[in-house]
MARTOR-294421 format. One record per residue (C-alpha): z, x, y; residue in one letter. Coordinates in Angstrom, 3 decimals. Each point is the difference from the previous one (the first is absolute). Layout:
% residues N
{{Z, X, Y}, "A"}
...
***
This chain:
% residues 276
{{39.230, 61.063, 102.304}, "M"}
{{0.359, -2.827, -2.493}, "L"}
{{3.632, -1.070, -0.141}, "A"}
{{1.956, -3.220, -0.231}, "I"}
{{3.399, -0.114, 1.689}, "V"}
{{2.576, -2.048, -1.920}, "A"}
{{3.187, -1.428, 1.453}, "A"}
{{3.251, 1.556, -1.159}, "A"}
{{1.155, -1.444, -3.288}, "G"}
{{-3.422, -1.468, -0.884}, "A"}
{{-1.993, 1.379, -2.953}, "P"}
{{-2.607, 2.454, 1.247}, "S"}
{{-3.551, -0.180, -1.344}, "H"}
{{-1.262, 2.609, 2.447}, "A"}
{{-1.829, 3.159, -0.771}, "R"}
{{1.673, 3.170, 1.257}, "P"}
{{-0.328, 0.303, 3.762}, "S"}
{{-1.657, 3.393, -0.305}, "D"}
{{-2.913, -1.401, -2.026}, "T"}
{{-3.214, 0.853, 1.831}, "Q"}
{{-3.073, -2.185, -0.003}, "E"}
{{-3.673, 0.766, -0.152}, "R"}
{{-2.856, -2.070, 1.376}, "R"}
{{-3.292, -0.433, -1.794}, "Y"}
{{-3.050, -1.014, 2.044}, "R"}
{{-2.963, -1.254, -1.995}, "D"}
{{-3.634, 0.693, 1.031}, "P"}
{{-0.358, -3.791, 0.370}, "A"}
{{2.557, 0.138, 2.828}, "G"}
{{3.116, -1.548, -1.553}, "W"}
{{3.185, 1.983, -0.505}, "S"}
{{3.426, -0.193, -1.605}, "L"}
{{3.232, 2.000, -0.057}, "A"}
{{1.859, 1.101, -3.116}, "Y"}
{{3.034, 2.204, -0.770}, "P"}
{{-0.719, 3.630, -0.826}, "E"}
{{1.817, -0.616, -3.287}, "T"}
{{-2.920, -2.204, -1.079}, "M"}
{{-3.471, 1.084, -1.094}, "S"}
{{-3.356, -1.139, 1.333}, "L"}
{{-3.081, -0.190, -2.208}, "E"}
{{-3.498, -1.138, 0.878}, "R"}
{{-3.172, -0.301, -2.043}, "S"}
{{-3.380, -1.695, 0.160}, "S"}
{{-3.270, -0.435, -1.858}, "A"}
{{-3.402, -1.433, 0.808}, "R"}
{{-2.609, -1.656, -2.156}, "L"}
{{-1.555, -3.266, 1.154}, "R"}
{{3.310, -0.655, 1.674}, "V"}
{{2.463, 2.366, 1.614}, "T"}
{{3.687, -0.174, -0.906}, "I"}
{{2.570, 2.010, 1.945}, "A"}
{{3.775, -0.125, -0.341}, "E"}
{{3.047, 1.648, 1.531}, "V"}
{{3.321, -0.095, -1.858}, "T"}
{{3.472, 0.993, 1.185}, "V"}
{{2.503, 0.307, -2.840}, "A"}
{{3.501, 1.314, -0.678}, "S"}
{{-1.562, 2.267, -2.655}, "F"}
{{-3.178, 2.094, -0.147}, "A"}
{{-2.720, -2.431, -1.148}, "P"}
{{-3.212, 1.145, -1.624}, "R"}
{{-3.360, -1.051, 1.555}, "P"}
{{-0.432, -3.745, -0.436}, "A"}
{{-3.775, -0.381, 0.350}, "V"}
{{-1.827, 1.226, -3.086}, "V"}
{{-3.765, -0.163, -0.517}, "S"}
{{-2.447, 1.096, -2.652}, "G"}
{{-2.971, -0.880, -2.158}, "R"}
{{-0.308, -1.400, -3.495}, "T"}
{{-3.587, 0.342, -1.102}, "G"}
{{-2.088, -1.841, 2.584}, "E"}
{{3.005, -1.716, 1.550}, "T"}
{{1.990, 1.337, 2.975}, "A"}
{{3.496, -1.315, 0.634}, "W"}
{{2.944, 0.176, 2.392}, "I"}
{{3.603, -0.726, -0.913}, "R"}
{{3.051, -0.234, 2.253}, "V"}
{{3.216, 0.761, -1.876}, "D"}
{{3.475, -1.019, 1.159}, "P"}
{{2.181, 2.821, 1.359}, "P"}
{{0.793, 2.203, -3.007}, "L"}
{{1.817, 3.313, -0.394}, "D"}
{{-1.116, 2.996, -2.055}, "A"}
{{1.145, -1.828, -3.167}, "H"}
{{-2.200, -3.044, 0.819}, "S"}
{{3.072, -2.078, 0.777}, "E"}
{{1.528, -1.726, 2.989}, "F"}
{{3.614, 1.220, 0.131}, "P"}
{{2.454, -2.874, -0.284}, "S"}
{{1.983, 1.322, 2.982}, "D"}
{{-3.051, 0.467, 2.276}, "A"}
{{-1.775, -1.896, 2.777}, "V"}
{{-3.576, 0.236, 1.310}, "A"}
{{-2.223, -1.487, 2.687}, "F"}
{{-3.808, -0.030, -0.025}, "R"}
{{-2.859, -0.974, 2.320}, "I"}
{{-3.355, -0.654, -1.709}, "V"}
{{-3.347, -0.448, 1.711}, "R"}
{{-3.107, -1.195, -1.865}, "R"}
{{-3.335, 0.185, 1.812}, "A"}
{{-3.579, -0.792, -0.920}, "G"}
{{0.731, -3.076, -2.082}, "G"}
{{-0.229, -3.665, 1.036}, "P"}
{{-0.600, -0.920, 3.645}, "V"}
{{3.340, 0.199, 1.866}, "P"}
{{1.776, -3.207, 1.026}, "I"}
{{-0.420, 0.060, 3.770}, "L"}
{{2.240, -2.938, 0.902}, "D"}
{{3.180, 1.319, -1.657}, "A"}
{{2.841, 0.313, 2.551}, "P"}
{{1.228, 3.474, 0.947}, "E"}
{{3.263, 1.063, -1.638}, "T"}
{{2.881, 0.403, 2.418}, "R"}
{{2.155, 3.124, 0.171}, "S"}
{{2.503, 0.990, -1.171}, "P"}
{{-0.812, -0.949, -3.571}, "L"}
{{3.174, -1.235, -1.752}, "P"}
{{0.391, 0.858, -3.674}, "L"}
{{1.723, -3.366, -0.446}, "A"}
{{-3.371, -1.763, 0.505}, "T"}
{{-1.630, 1.745, -2.986}, "F"}
{{-0.688, -2.100, -3.087}, "E"}
{{-0.401, 0.920, -3.699}, "P"}
{{-3.397, 1.565, -0.653}, "S"}
{{-2.429, -0.981, -2.740}, "R"}
{{-1.031, 3.612, -0.457}, "E"}
{{1.252, 2.221, -2.801}, "Y"}
{{1.107, -2.741, -2.423}, "P"}
{{2.317, 1.218, -2.745}, "G"}
{{1.326, 2.896, 2.078}, "T"}
{{3.501, 0.527, 1.340}, "E"}
{{0.909, -0.283, 2.744}, "P"}
{{-2.562, -2.540, 1.142}, "R"}
{{-1.124, 0.647, 3.573}, "P"}
{{0.568, -2.229, 2.987}, "L"}
{{-3.059, -0.557, 2.156}, "E"}
{{-1.187, -1.072, 3.443}, "Q"}
{{-3.511, -0.231, 1.467}, "T"}
{{-0.245, 1.782, 3.337}, "V"}
{{-2.783, -0.783, 2.484}, "V"}
{{-0.201, 2.415, 2.914}, "A"}
{{-2.711, 1.306, 2.330}, "N"}
{{-2.852, -1.629, -1.888}, "G"}
{{1.066, 1.303, -3.415}, "R"}
{{1.868, -1.528, -2.924}, "T"}
{{2.557, 2.015, -1.947}, "Y"}
{{2.289, -0.687, -2.930}, "T"}
{{3.617, 1.130, 0.456}, "A"}
{{2.033, 0.408, -3.182}, "Q"}
{{3.615, 0.943, -0.682}, "A"}
{{1.730, 1.023, -3.225}, "W"}
{{3.783, -0.093, -0.477}, "I"}
{{1.537, 1.406, -3.189}, "G"}
{{2.756, -2.069, -1.567}, "E"}
{{2.481, 2.878, 0.453}, "S"}
{{-1.092, 0.931, 3.556}, "A"}
{{2.997, 0.641, 2.250}, "S"}
{{0.746, -2.117, 3.078}, "P"}
{{-0.769, 3.111, 2.092}, "E"}
{{-3.500, 0.297, -1.474}, "L"}
{{-0.646, -3.715, 0.398}, "R"}
{{0.988, 0.268, 3.669}, "A"}
{{-2.243, 3.055, 0.398}, "A"}
{{-2.923, -1.925, -1.536}, "L"}
{{0.559, -2.842, 2.446}, "D"}
{{-0.079, 2.513, 2.871}, "Q"}
{{-3.278, 1.504, -1.245}, "V"}
{{-1.653, -3.423, -0.264}, "V"}
{{1.155, -1.089, 3.459}, "S"}
{{-1.248, 3.280, 1.530}, "S"}
{{-3.617, -0.863, -0.827}, "L"}
{{-1.908, -0.233, 3.290}, "T"}
{{-3.613, -0.388, 1.053}, "F"}
{{-1.535, 1.277, 3.265}, "P"}
{{-0.380, -2.382, 2.900}, "R"}
{{-3.485, -1.339, 0.465}, "L"}
{{-1.794, 1.270, 3.089}, "R"}
{{-3.177, -1.523, 1.485}, "P"}
{{-3.130, 1.910, -0.916}, "G"}
{{1.367, 1.593, -3.166}, "T"}
{{-1.427, -0.697, -3.448}, "R"}
{{2.313, -1.074, -2.806}, "V"}
{{-0.202, -1.286, -3.546}, "G"}
{{-3.452, -0.427, -1.494}, "D"}
{{-1.892, 0.545, 3.256}, "G"}
{{1.841, -2.441, 2.285}, "F"}
{{0.014, 0.744, 3.730}, "T"}
{{3.137, -0.880, 1.961}, "V"}
{{-0.590, -2.155, 3.075}, "L"}
{{2.436, -1.093, 2.697}, "G"}
{{2.685, -2.672, -0.108}, "Y"}
{{-1.154, -3.604, -0.244}, "E"}
{{1.072, -0.678, 3.588}, "R"}
{{-2.728, 2.365, 1.201}, "R"}
{{-2.619, -2.476, -1.222}, "Y"}
{{0.725, -3.431, 1.560}, "P"}
{{-1.405, -3.157, -1.636}, "P"}
{{-3.662, -0.443, 0.828}, "G"}
{{-0.575, 3.695, 0.666}, "S"}
{{-2.920, 2.154, -1.182}, "F"}
{{0.964, 3.677, -0.090}, "T"}
{{-2.392, 2.807, -0.836}, "R"}
{{1.719, 2.575, -2.219}, "V"}
{{-0.927, 2.690, -2.521}, "R"}
{{1.047, 0.502, -3.617}, "A"}
{{-1.133, 2.897, -2.185}, "Q"}
{{-2.428, 0.991, 2.745}, "G"}
{{-1.718, -3.400, 0.069}, "Q"}
{{0.155, -2.460, 2.928}, "P"}
{{0.837, -3.661, -0.419}, "F"}
{{1.451, -2.924, 1.943}, "Y"}
{{3.483, -1.220, -0.865}, "L"}
{{0.112, -3.750, 0.636}, "V"}
{{3.290, -1.855, 0.432}, "H"}
{{-0.965, -3.521, -1.014}, "A"}
{{2.354, -3.023, -0.104}, "P"}
{{0.540, 0.539, -3.744}, "G"}
{{0.548, 3.763, 0.118}, "G"}
{{-1.964, 3.253, 0.267}, "F"}
{{-3.392, 0.946, -1.362}, "Y"}
{{-2.519, 2.761, 0.700}, "A"}
{{-3.717, 0.019, 0.844}, "I"}
{{-1.815, 3.211, -0.925}, "G"}
{{-3.673, 0.899, 0.198}, "W"}
{{-0.592, 3.681, -0.729}, "R"}
{{1.825, 0.394, -3.287}, "W"}
{{-1.695, 1.727, -2.918}, "Q"}
{{2.125, -0.099, -3.145}, "S"}
{{0.028, 2.403, -2.929}, "L"}
{{-1.373, -2.809, -2.170}, "T"}
{{-3.267, -0.247, 1.903}, "G"}
{{0.768, -2.179, 3.008}, "G"}
{{-2.233, -0.232, 3.045}, "Y"}
{{0.123, 1.776, 3.346}, "K"}
{{-0.976, -2.269, 2.875}, "S"}
{{-2.346, 1.116, 2.765}, "R"}
{{1.685, -2.483, 2.351}, "C"}
{{1.753, 1.259, 3.134}, "R"}
{{2.590, -2.709, 0.041}, "L"}
{{1.708, -1.367, 3.103}, "E"}
{{2.191, -2.998, 0.726}, "L"}
{{-0.965, -2.897, 2.240}, "D"}
{{3.519, -1.081, 1.062}, "P"}
{{-1.180, -3.130, 1.841}, "R"}
{{-1.744, -1.454, -3.037}, "R"}
{{2.256, 1.822, -2.472}, "Q"}
{{-3.013, 1.283, -1.875}, "E"}
{{-1.189, 3.395, -1.164}, "F"}
{{-3.471, 1.272, 0.853}, "F"}
{{-2.152, 3.083, -0.450}, "C"}
{{-1.095, 1.835, 3.128}, "T"}
{{-3.085, 1.341, -1.795}, "N"}
{{-0.921, -2.909, -2.319}, "V"}
{{-0.287, -3.716, 0.775}, "R"}
{{2.847, -1.132, -2.239}, "A"}
{{3.238, -1.836, 0.646}, "R"}
{{2.974, -0.964, -2.153}, "W"}
{{2.859, -2.420, 0.446}, "T"}
{{3.614, 1.152, 0.209}, "A"}
{{0.266, -0.492, -3.768}, "S"}
{{-2.998, 2.242, -0.685}, "G"}
{{-2.567, -2.722, -0.756}, "A"}
{{-3.511, 0.469, 1.376}, "C"}
{{-0.496, -2.223, 3.045}, "S"}
{{-3.616, 1.042, 0.733}, "S"}
{{-3.048, 0.053, -2.242}, "S"}
{{0.460, 1.406, -3.491}, "R"}
{{-2.880, 2.365, 0.670}, "M"}
{{1.792, 1.452, 3.025}, "A"}
{{3.231, 0.472, -1.951}, "C"}
{{-1.886, 1.519, -2.931}, "A"}
{{-1.658, 2.493, 2.368}, "A"}
{{3.444, 1.430, 0.798}, "A"}
{{0.397, 1.067, -3.649}, "I"}
{{-2.494, 2.614, -1.181}, "P"}
***
């Protein structure tokens, strides 16, 4: 149920108490709740980049992501929420989550967005200039992915619809991270920081590849040795082990050693022999 109880004599902005809610769960793992009186639309397209959006609106919106070709050129366009008449009703509200993938390298040091997400923190968007209403926008970072959250509020939208929109936005949730799972663009979830005390060297696996997670005085870093990337990286023949007394890495099958920072501490020829 989605209902707001008002004190006697106070103006009520609640939806009817018998309004049912539905919950949408996205393939990416996030979910949100919305009243059954609202409509949910989702669309996506893929060229060099992939754009996917999910919109909840107080009217039935047409698909927002449109793609096509003009001669030799392929294009993708993301329209604002529009009804069958290509308009945003003045008495309507809408909420959208947009995910763009395959473009620039993601910003890995952006802080995770806390839940619940308050609509009051959204700011005017630069998208869709010259349109009315202009959307409000918030960047959402969760589980290794970056999303854009947008909200539209028609100038004649009722207080009840505005309250319902706020409820939809605040219902947005992302799954809890669990060690060993893969999230975002190939990130593997490890344990809490307290599991890796300062000065520790912990052998872990990510995407099927082993590496050592090092907790240095300045933070964490990783030492890998068997990785072969899609862009033509190498695959080491070294069977790597840790020498905890000297805090060095060495190969059990090749005469090569490296410092804790990954620099070769033996002859260059020995280190080179570990890389075919």
